[in-house]
Backbone as CSV, one residue per row, in Angstrom:
resi,resn,N_x,N_y,N_z,CA_x,CA_y,CA_z,C_x,C_y,C_z
1,MET,-14.102,13.125,13.764,-12.813,13.187,12.958,-11.937,12.073,13.010
2,ALA,-11.387,12.272,11.780,-10.448,10.492,12.508,-9.298,10.602,13.693
3,ARG,-8.965,9.740,13.984,-8.131,9.378,15.328,-6.959,8.423,14.676
4,ILE,-5.846,8.360,15.207,-4.382,7.311,15.429,-4.435,6.914,16.600
5,THR,-4.636,5.410,16.492,-4.841,4.582,17.994,-3.933,4.645,18.411
6,ARG,-3.570,4.111,19.647,-2.605,3.186,20.055,-1.695,2.346,19.436
7,ARG,-2.568,1.223,18.790,-1.988,0.121,18.268,-1.453,0.868,17.046
8,GLU,-1.809,1.803,16.115,-1.277,2.691,14.828,0.061,3.301,15.261
9,LEU,-0.072,3.413,16.629,1.031,4.436,17.145,2.640,3.591,16.869
10,LYS,2.030,2.273,17.197,3.493,1.339,17.822,3.627,0.315,16.479
11,SER,3.139,0.885,15.286,3.114,-0.109,13.989,3.900,0.720,13.216
12,ASP,4.687,0.426,12.859,5.958,1.081,11.943,5.444,0.703,10.509
13,ARG,4.711,-0.706,9.969,4.471,-0.743,9.088,3.486,-0.101,8.586
14,PHE,2.432,0.155,9.692,1.591,1.298,9.140,1.743,2.579,8.999
15,ALA,2.913,3.092,9.127,3.543,3.891,8.409,3.799,5.195,9.657
16,LEU,3.543,4.621,10.845,3.900,5.618,11.898,5.642,5.602,12.025
17,GLU,6.040,6.167,11.212,7.805,5.875,11.122,8.274,6.650,12.195
18,VAL,8.594,6.265,13.495,8.791,6.647,14.553,10.385,6.874,14.814
19,GLU,11.285,5.765,13.980,12.632,5.902,13.963,13.286,6.924,13.153
20,HIS,13.830,8.205,13.550,13.935,9.301,12.562,15.351,9.706,12.626
21,THR,16.166,8.821,13.579,17.588,8.945,13.822,18.761,8.752,12.627
22,VAL,19.437,9.424,12.345,20.621,9.308,11.102,21.793,8.384,11.738
23,ASP,21.907,7.406,10.940,23.173,6.959,10.699,24.401,7.429,10.183
24,PHE,24.488,8.584,11.090,25.911,8.935,10.956,27.259,8.419,10.315
25,PHE,27.771,7.565,11.319,28.835,6.501,10.749,28.607,5.852,9.484
26,GLU,27.288,5.094,8.664,27.492,4.684,7.744,27.744,5.673,6.702
27,GLU,27.260,7.209,7.354,26.983,8.033,5.861,28.685,8.598,5.530
28,HIS,29.668,8.584,6.824,30.742,9.163,6.786,31.742,8.252,6.988
29,ARG,31.532,6.834,6.749,32.566,5.839,7.349,33.953,6.208,6.726
30,GLN,34.126,6.577,5.488,35.229,6.662,4.881,35.941,7.997,5.793
31,GLU,35.283,9.051,6.007,36.143,10.164,6.220,36.602,9.958,8.204
32,LEU,35.631,9.091,8.552,36.208,8.741,10.091,37.371,7.961,9.975
33,ILE,36.942,6.967,9.369,38.556,6.254,9.350,39.746,6.877,8.836
34,ARG,39.705,7.927,7.663,40.665,8.678,7.016,41.531,9.671,8.546
35,TYR,40.665,9.908,9.798,40.784,11.025,10.660,41.548,10.258,11.788
36,GLY,41.609,8.689,12.070,41.952,7.875,13.012,41.373,8.375,14.553
37,ALA,42.050,8.919,15.291,41.880,9.400,16.354,40.829,10.313,16.600
38,ILE,40.840,11.354,15.814,39.417,12.234,16.012,38.213,11.309,15.626
39,ALA,38.499,10.585,14.469,37.460,9.872,14.268,36.641,8.971,15.461
40,LEU,37.736,8.595,15.956,37.172,7.856,17.347,36.465,8.250,18.065
41,ALA,37.007,9.569,18.375,36.021,10.584,19.436,34.833,10.684,18.666
42,VAL,34.824,11.138,17.807,33.699,11.391,16.818,32.413,10.016,17.016
43,ILE,33.112,9.266,16.824,32.294,7.634,16.726,31.544,7.824,17.916
44,LEU,32.351,7.892,19.209,31.853,7.602,20.669,30.715,8.870,20.632
45,LEU,31.210,10.279,20.403,30.251,11.140,20.410,28.518,10.809,20.140
46,ILE,28.902,9.955,18.507,28.239,9.835,17.745,26.851,8.865,18.558
47,ALA,27.990,7.455,18.996,27.116,6.691,19.874,26.052,6.957,20.495
48,GLY,26.680,8.158,21.272,26.159,8.784,22.760,24.708,9.466,22.299
49,TYR,24.861,10.000,21.111,24.118,10.902,20.770,22.513,9.858,20.310
50,LEU,23.051,8.840,19.470,21.953,7.881,19.073,21.233,7.185,20.507
51,LEU,21.980,6.993,21.388,21.563,6.262,22.878,20.553,7.423,23.169
52,TYR,20.874,8.642,22.866,20.194,9.438,23.707,18.848,10.073,22.710
53,ALA,18.551,10.001,21.397,18.211,10.194,20.980,17.179,8.690,20.964
54,ARG,17.256,7.742,20.778,16.391,6.690,21.215,15.613,6.714,22.389
55,HIS,16.132,7.291,23.420,15.852,7.152,24.910,14.568,8.378,24.530
56,GLN,15.216,9.304,24.027,14.160,10.684,24.003,12.900,10.326,23.320
57,HIS,13.296,9.348,22.065,11.865,9.031,21.315,11.075,8.178,22.258
58,ALA,11.689,7.172,23.023,10.841,6.056,23.911,9.943,7.216,24.542
59,VAL,10.526,8.380,25.219,10.091,9.197,26.096,8.868,9.706,25.612
60,ARG,9.064,10.388,23.986,7.974,11.508,23.528,6.762,10.243,23.155
61,GLU,7.011,8.817,22.706,5.949,8.179,22.466,5.167,7.457,23.668
62,ASP,5.591,7.221,25.003,4.998,6.798,25.881,4.301,7.818,26.017
63,ALA,4.873,9.294,26.208,3.776,10.530,26.635,2.472,10.663,25.673
64,LEU,2.835,10.017,24.307,1.696,10.327,23.401,0.681,8.945,23.911
65,ALA,0.962,7.951,23.941,0.340,6.845,24.024,-0.499,7.052,25.286
66,LYS,0.082,7.584,26.545,-0.718,7.887,27.617,-2.005,8.870,27.148
67,ALA,-1.685,10.044,26.399,-2.686,10.879,26.108,-4.015,10.370,25.250
68,ILE,-3.100,9.389,24.266,-4.229,8.617,23.367,-5.029,8.112,24.426
69,SER,-4.400,7.102,25.216,-5.181,6.181,26.221,-6.397,6.804,27.061
70,ILE,-6.106,7.855,27.176,-6.782,8.976,27.927,-7.850,9.216,26.843
71,GLN,-7.959,9.586,25.599,-8.878,9.551,24.419,-10.047,8.848,24.078
72,GLU,-9.026,7.441,24.619,-9.711,6.496,23.862,-10.710,5.571,25.410
73,ALA,-10.547,5.995,26.405,-10.876,5.927,27.931,-12.669,5.642,27.465
74,PRO,-13.011,5.026,28.036,-14.847,5.310,27.730,-15.370,5.843,29.078
75,VAL,-16.785,6.334,28.671,-17.314,7.261,29.745,-18.594,6.520,30.231
76,GLY,-18.618,6.747,31.201,-19.814,6.213,31.727,-19.255,5.561,33.541
77,PRO,-20.046,4.947,34.053,-19.962,4.199,34.941,-18.814,3.450,35.110
78,PRO,-17.839,2.952,36.201,-16.925,2.044,36.102,-17.148,1.040,35.729
79,SER,-16.821,0.125,35.003,-16.635,-1.362,34.265,-15.494,-1.731,34.958
80,PRO,-15.850,-3.417,35.025,-14.980,-4.312,35.643,-13.625,-4.800,34.569
81,GLY,-12.541,-4.246,35.122,-10.998,-4.641,34.377,-10.692,-3.302,33.515
82,VAL,-11.706,-1.952,33.797,-10.975,-0.767,32.992,-10.905,-0.079,33.879
83,ASN,-9.515,0.637,34.244,-9.027,1.510,34.982,-8.981,2.770,34.536
84,ASN,-9.783,3.290,33.483,-9.422,4.721,32.924,-10.776,5.018,32.249
85,ASN,-11.696,5.234,33.200,-12.860,5.691,32.720,-13.390,7.316,33.172
86,PHE,-14.333,8.028,32.570,-14.840,9.053,33.180,-16.153,9.234,33.021
87,PRO,-16.698,10.133,34.321,-18.032,10.138,34.272,-18.756,10.589,33.210
88,THR,-17.927,11.923,32.434,-18.704,12.404,31.374,-17.924,12.805,30.543
89,GLN,-18.499,12.934,29.598,-17.390,13.473,28.201,-16.613,14.826,28.453
90,ASP,-17.466,15.692,29.158,-16.673,17.008,29.424,-15.223,16.633,30.194
91,ALA,-15.868,15.993,31.519,-14.495,15.246,31.991,-13.304,14.660,31.485
92,LYS,-13.818,13.782,30.696,-12.826,13.373,30.031,-12.025,14.173,28.581
93,ASP,-12.588,15.332,28.212,-12.299,16.343,27.219,-11.310,16.794,28.181
94,GLU,-11.255,17.488,29.285,-10.753,18.235,29.929,-9.293,17.786,30.506
95,VAL,-9.514,16.468,30.825,-7.922,15.608,30.801,-7.331,15.509,29.550
96,ALA,-8.263,15.168,28.573,-6.850,14.761,27.517,-6.961,15.951,26.979
97,LEU,-7.433,17.253,26.800,-7.110,18.620,26.373,-5.784,18.825,27.114
98,LYS,-5.841,18.624,28.624,-4.647,19.318,29.086,-3.214,18.041,28.751
99,THR,-3.431,16.633,28.992,-2.365,15.878,28.596,-1.902,16.048,26.943
100,PHE,-2.684,16.286,26.138,-2.744,16.690,24.611,-1.607,17.766,24.585
101,SER,-1.903,18.820,25.103,-1.057,20.032,25.146,-0.021,20.102,25.670
102,GLU,0.270,19.296,26.713,1.743,19.072,27.484,2.307,18.579,26.268
103,VAL,2.014,17.528,25.614,2.793,16.739,24.920,3.259,17.936,23.688
104,ALA,2.231,18.133,22.665,1.939,19.172,22.212,3.362,20.165,22.148
105,SER,3.174,20.944,23.423,3.995,22.064,23.762,5.852,21.855,24.224
106,ARG,5.699,20.453,24.625,6.804,20.009,25.265,7.886,19.274,24.133
107,TYR,6.984,18.524,23.055,7.733,18.032,22.073,7.187,18.489,20.809
108,SER,6.922,19.949,20.604,6.675,20.659,19.609,8.084,20.338,18.613
109,GLY,7.412,20.195,17.248,8.219,20.469,16.207,8.632,18.522,15.992
110,THR,8.568,17.858,16.722,8.469,16.370,16.664,7.055,15.277,16.189
111,ASP,7.248,14.344,15.622,6.082,13.680,14.730,4.828,13.592,16.235
112,GLU,5.682,13.510,17.051,4.603,13.076,18.433,3.851,14.265,19.151
113,GLY,4.546,15.479,18.725,3.936,16.706,19.082,2.937,17.095,18.003
114,TYR,2.943,16.712,16.865,2.143,16.987,15.765,1.098,16.124,15.796
115,ILE,1.222,15.205,16.336,-0.153,14.025,16.456,-0.747,14.756,17.692
116,ALA,-0.132,14.681,18.805,-0.777,15.775,19.936,-1.637,17.164,19.465
117,GLU,-1.016,17.758,18.496,-1.479,18.916,18.113,-3.111,18.671,17.348
118,TYR,-2.937,17.758,16.516,-3.962,17.072,15.737,-4.946,16.124,16.310
119,TYR,-4.464,15.948,17.590,-6.077,15.616,18.456,-6.459,16.282,19.014
120,LEU,-5.399,17.681,19.465,-6.234,18.770,20.293,-7.343,19.528,19.050
121,GLY,-6.900,19.513,17.964,-8.069,20.044,16.775,-9.571,19.275,17.126
122,ALA,-9.147,18.044,16.661,-10.150,16.906,16.633,-11.049,17.197,17.904
123,ILE,-10.631,17.040,19.128,-10.981,17.117,19.932,-12.255,18.296,20.163
124,LYS,-11.420,19.993,19.694,-11.986,21.203,19.853,-13.226,21.030,18.545
125,ALA,-13.182,20.015,17.483,-14.273,19.924,16.435,-15.341,19.249,17.028
126,ASP,-15.032,18.341,17.736,-16.166,17.726,18.517,-16.722,18.257,19.589
127,GLN,-16.217,19.388,20.214,-16.807,20.120,20.459,-17.305,21.384,20.373
128,GLY,-17.384,21.220,18.748,-18.031,22.152,18.043,-17.524,23.869,18.075
129,LYS,-16.044,23.754,18.340,-15.186,24.849,18.608,-14.648,24.840,17.389
130,LEU,-15.172,25.157,16.131,-14.071,25.027,14.974,-13.365,25.844,14.766
131,ALA,-13.267,27.238,15.012,-11.987,28.020,14.606,-10.941,27.571,15.460
132,GLU,-10.953,27.007,16.989,-9.715,26.385,17.650,-9.500,25.867,16.954
133,ALA,-10.507,24.567,16.192,-9.922,23.415,15.612,-8.874,23.409,14.290
134,GLU,-9.757,24.702,13.576,-8.925,24.834,12.275,-7.504,25.280,12.519
135,THR,-7.436,26.265,13.649,-5.742,26.490,13.717,-5.034,25.489,13.997
136,ARG,-5.946,24.546,15.031,-4.782,23.558,15.161,-4.518,22.675,14.011
137,PHE,-5.219,22.409,13.030,-5.140,21.764,11.753,-4.500,22.152,10.936
138,LYS,-4.948,23.651,11.183,-3.492,24.302,9.998,-2.316,24.206,10.355
139,ALA,-1.730,24.447,11.587,-0.418,23.849,12.062,0.139,22.888,11.961
140,VAL,-0.720,21.720,12.043,-0.348,20.350,11.476,-0.340,20.157,10.034
141,ALA,-1.216,20.787,9.291,-1.273,20.778,7.949,0.092,21.653,7.266
142,ASP,0.493,22.337,7.918,1.593,23.115,7.219,2.503,23.037,7.451
143,LYS,3.068,22.125,8.453,4.586,21.507,9.200,4.592,20.537,9.660
144,ALA,3.938,19.223,9.371,3.915,18.196,9.832,4.579,17.088,8.499
145,ASP,4.924,16.133,8.725,5.103,15.210,7.808,3.899,14.742,6.780
146,SER,4.236,14.539,5.844,2.986,14.585,4.669,1.784,13.852,5.212
147,LYS,2.078,12.491,5.654,0.757,11.567,6.530,0.392,12.069,6.926
148,TYR,0.618,12.925,8.186,-0.107,13.556,9.321,-0.450,15.047,8.674
149,ALA,0.118,15.404,7.797,-0.481,16.693,7.540,-1.820,16.267,6.513
150,SER,-1.734,15.239,5.840,-2.757,14.939,5.217,-3.995,14.512,5.900
151,LEU,-3.909,14.069,7.359,-4.995,13.804,8.110,-5.693,15.172,8.843
152,ALA,-4.649,16.232,8.778,-5.249,17.251,9.294,-5.708,18.479,7.978
153,ARG,-5.106,18.009,6.777,-6.226,18.808,5.850,-7.521,18.077,5.548
154,LEU,-7.366,16.880,5.707,-9.241,16.169,5.730,-10.067,16.713,6.421
155,SER,-9.476,17.013,7.746,-10.563,17.637,8.666,-10.439,19.179,8.403
156,LEU,-9.680,19.814,7.922,-9.841,21.143,7.409,-11.174,21.223,5.993
157,ALA,-10.859,20.334,5.496,-11.616,20.075,4.504,-13.355,19.861,4.995
158,GLN,-13.440,19.439,5.786,-14.806,19.252,6.682,-15.210,20.445,7.369
159,ILE,-14.120,20.985,7.936,-14.326,22.390,8.450,-14.958,23.337,7.547
160,TYR,-14.412,23.459,6.032,-14.627,24.624,5.516,-15.866,24.197,4.602
161,PHE,-16.438,23.052,4.420,-17.683,22.443,3.593,-18.634,22.851,4.879
162,GLY,-18.406,22.554,5.768,-19.184,23.034,7.235,-19.635,24.161,7.250
163,ASP,-18.939,25.317,7.054,-19.264,26.339,7.425,-19.051,27.495,6.262
164,GLY,-19.674,26.505,4.845,-19.847,27.532,3.954,-18.884,27.814,3.141
165,ARG,-17.585,27.476,2.948,-16.353,27.373,2.262,-16.188,26.674,1.465
166,SER,-17.095,25.950,0.692,-16.947,24.747,0.020,-15.689,25.044,-1.421
167,ASP,-15.735,25.821,-1.840,-14.390,26.122,-2.595,-13.246,25.466,-2.196
168,GLN,-12.858,26.053,-1.214,-11.635,25.761,-0.110,-11.968,24.370,-0.141
169,GLY,-12.603,23.802,0.612,-12.981,22.526,0.960,-12.777,21.591,-0.662
170,GLU,-13.399,21.907,-1.268,-12.958,20.890,-2.751,-11.254,20.927,-2.967
171,ALA,-10.958,22.210,-3.300,-9.470,22.367,-3.567,-8.824,21.369,-2.563
172,VAL,-8.958,21.414,-1.316,-8.122,20.288,-0.368,-8.435,19.049,-0.816
173,LEU,-9.869,18.581,-0.967,-9.838,17.112,-1.189,-9.035,16.901,-2.667
174,ARG,-9.713,17.739,-3.847,-8.812,17.052,-4.920,-7.231,17.318,-4.825
175,ASP,-6.732,17.910,-4.022,-5.118,17.878,-4.125,-5.098,16.546,-3.230
176,LEU,-5.626,16.297,-2.363,-5.592,14.745,-1.519,-5.545,13.712,-2.710
177,ILE,-6.565,14.110,-3.603,-7.027,12.487,-3.964,-5.801,12.616,-5.347
178,ALA,-5.345,14.155,-5.547,-3.789,13.703,-6.468,-2.614,13.485,-5.502
179,HIS,-2.663,13.618,-4.010,-1.495,13.267,-3.613,-1.825,12.435,-2.326
180,PRO,-2.166,11.110,-2.464,-2.629,10.366,-1.193,-1.751,10.055,-0.642
181,THR,-1.883,9.641,0.710,-0.876,9.160,1.665,-1.381,8.329,2.054
182,VAL,-0.457,7.442,3.231,-1.063,5.973,3.860,-2.255,6.394,4.903
183,TYR,-2.712,7.540,5.476,-3.721,7.658,6.321,-4.997,8.264,5.458
184,VAL,-5.163,8.933,4.279,-5.643,9.745,3.409,-5.331,8.715,1.820
185,SER,-6.396,7.781,1.396,-5.847,7.354,0.129,-6.863,8.533,-0.688
186,ALA,-6.711,8.438,-2.276,-7.184,8.845,-3.354,-8.681,8.274,-3.066
187,ASP,-9.026,7.165,-2.953,-10.545,6.795,-2.703,-11.530,7.082,-1.394
188,GLN,-10.372,7.602,-0.289,-11.142,8.231,0.666,-11.445,9.712,0.647
189,ALA,-10.494,10.410,-0.095,-10.710,11.767,-0.645,-11.444,11.845,-1.276
190,THR,-11.733,10.657,-2.525,-13.049,11.224,-3.384,-14.299,10.691,-2.785
191,LEU,-14.503,9.767,-1.829,-15.723,9.274,-1.494,-16.152,10.609,-0.584
192,THR,-15.237,11.233,0.359,-15.627,12.632,1.210,-15.927,13.518,-0.027
193,LEU,-15.250,13.785,-0.863,-15.773,15.394,-1.916,-16.997,14.508,-2.488
194,ALA,-17.149,13.119,-3.131,-18.757,13.226,-3.397,-19.928,13.160,-2.763
195,ARG,-19.442,13.135,-1.440,-20.580,12.969,0.064,-20.918,14.727,0.194
196,TYR,-19.613,15.627,-0.074,-20.350,16.898,0.226,-20.966,17.750,-1.160
197,LEU,-20.273,17.314,-2.545,-20.824,17.880,-3.628,-22.509,17.431,-4.081
198,ALA,-22.777,16.142,-3.557,-23.841,15.415,-3.973,-25.115,16.464,-3.831
199,PRO,-25.143,16.902,-2.505,-26.457,18.064,-2.533,-26.503,19.115,-3.743
200,HIS,-25.398,19.473,-4.185,-25.397,21.018,-4.703,-24.829,20.462,-6.480
201,LYS,-24.172,19.637,-6.329,-23.579,19.350,-7.751,-23.526,17.736,-8.096
202,PRO,-24.815,17.238,-7.851,-24.991,15.511,-8.191,-24.202,15.258,-9.431
203,ALA,-24.066,15.875,-10.701,-23.388,15.378,-11.598,-21.814,15.112,-11.222
204,GLU,-21.466,16.139,-10.682,-19.945,16.037,-10.408,-19.669,14.896,-9.696
205,ALA,-20.770,14.454,-8.479,-20.249,13.541,-7.403,-20.620,12.327,-8.027
206,ARG,-21.257,12.314,-9.052,-21.849,10.863,-10.027,-20.456,10.467,-10.458
207,LYS,-19.833,11.494,-11.534,-18.323,11.652,-12.055,-17.739,11.109,-10.889
208,LEU,-17.455,11.228,-9.756,-16.469,10.708,-9.104,-16.499,9.403,-8.584
209,LEU,-17.673,9.409,-8.338,-18.211,7.985,-7.779,-18.017,6.212,-8.549
210,GLU,-18.573,7.095,-9.928,-18.758,5.626,-10.781,-17.430,4.870,-11.330
211,PRO,-16.091,5.196,-11.038,-15.049,4.539,-10.924,-15.064,3.765,-9.951
212,LEU,-15.785,4.194,-8.859,-15.578,3.563,-7.305,-16.429,2.335,-7.195
213,ARG,-17.442,2.433,-7.913,-18.745,1.531,-7.465,-18.222,-0.252,-7.738
214,ASN,-17.492,-0.474,-8.492,-16.862,-2.053,-8.744,-15.703,-2.480,-7.801
215,ARG,-15.628,-1.514,-7.020,-14.457,-1.488,-6.249,-14.714,-2.776,-4.951
216,GLN,-13.754,-3.671,-4.550,-13.859,-4.774,-3.745,-14.296,-4.069,-2.305
217,GLY,-14.826,-4.343,-1.264,-14.730,-4.010,-0.033,-15.701,-2.634,0.153
218,ALA,-15.240,-2.019,1.456,-15.978,-0.912,1.879,-15.948,0.236,0.619
219,VAL,-14.583,0.505,0.117,-14.809,1.835,-0.999,-16.056,1.203,-2.146
220,GLY,-16.263,0.081,-2.681,-17.220,0.000,-3.588,-18.609,0.227,-2.593
221,GLN,-18.700,-0.454,-1.771,-20.082,-0.471,-0.987,-20.512,1.238,-0.613
222,ASN,-19.555,2.016,-0.403,-19.693,3.395,0.059,-20.277,4.151,-1.205
223,ALA,-19.494,3.908,-2.699,-19.790,4.245,-3.450,-21.305,4.256,-3.908
224,LEU,-21.659,2.731,-3.942,-22.954,2.310,-4.326,-24.192,3.300,-3.459
225,THR,-23.654,3.093,-2.313,-24.567,3.734,-1.250,-24.704,5.167,-1.523
226,LEU,-23.657,6.260,-1.970,-23.770,7.040,-2.076,-24.533,7.379,-3.587
227,LEU,-24.180,6.394,-4.498,-25.052,6.601,-5.842,-26.053,6.463,-5.853
228,GLY,-26.631,5.591,-4.451,-28.545,5.365,-4.594,-29.171,6.713,-3.969
229,GLU,-28.065,7.587,-3.135,-28.336,9.102,-2.668,-28.699,10.224,-3.607
230,LEU,-27.939,9.652,-4.894,-28.149,10.863,-5.657,-29.549,10.975,-6.439
231,PRO,-30.085,11.781,-6.888,-31.228,12.144,-7.751,-31.023,11.468,-9.267
232,ALA,-32.199,10.998,-9.343,-32.061,10.186,-10.978,-31.640,11.092,-12.062
233,GLN,-30.858,10.716,-13.486,-30.339,11.644,-14.099,-31.667,11.855,-14.552
């Protein structure tokens, strides 16, 4: 399953738009000026709120970054310069699940809470607990911002195809193709759909892949690889 790395978490340009406070003063400047002394009190209250909101955001982001650092920690014998590794994958999963669960519960309804929820689904999927993973992914797909929801829906499509619900998986991926996000591009959704359709609908898979074969970079290479695996026409 896909992951959001700590670097991506810190990068607004990569579309983890973590500053969502509203500049109330700019939107209501004329009204504030009009009401004089009352406006001054409102400005002070708003300034206090914005400082509090920024602090709370930093707290949420730090908690999520800590959880992600656990998920990214290596498994195996201790390595020089590595402070956070685990003897087994099960040991790491246990700590990661606990930490992400705390973030998801404490910050429910925030971007950080939804990212934690997504990670919980990804860990459960990696463990083969697909019913639990599906529940987690659905929560993100239904309620989170569109970019996080698209990641969850991509993972849901993989689960649907994996357990025989191909029609549902195809519908989800076609919708992602029509409504791409910064985390799930139309090309990525197309390649994923073609990969799943190839065994049973090779002609449809070929139709999806042909427009991508001349693209530069990984998209074109992956399209050519998948085309080469299709049966001859």
